[in-house]
N, C-alpha and C positions, 0 to 999 in steps of 0.2 A: 545544557546538552547541545553539543555541536551538530550542525546539519550541513547539507550540501554534498556534493560529489566527492569531496576529498575525505570526508570522514565516513568510514564504513564500519558498521558494527557486525561482528560475526554472529552466526546463528546462536540463539540463546543457549541451546543444548550443547553447542560447541564450546561456548564460554564456560559453561558448567562442567565441561569435561565428560558429559554423559554419552555423547554420540560421536564416534569416529566416522565422519562422512565419507572418508576415502574407502574405508572397509565396507561401509554400507553400500556405496556405489558399486563396489566390486561384486557384492552379493547380488544386487539387483540385476547387474549385467550377466551374471553367470547363468541366468535363465532357470534358476531353481524356484520351486514353489515357496512363497513367502510363509514363514510361520510366525504369526503374531500372537503373543500370549498376553 
């Protein structure tokens, strides 16, 4: 496994395609109450 500043691994959920962090960030910024199931 490569290490060092040049090698950056994406979030695990991002790699698995489960979480769209851009959409998630937008939801968090929109000041809505979070609904966690």
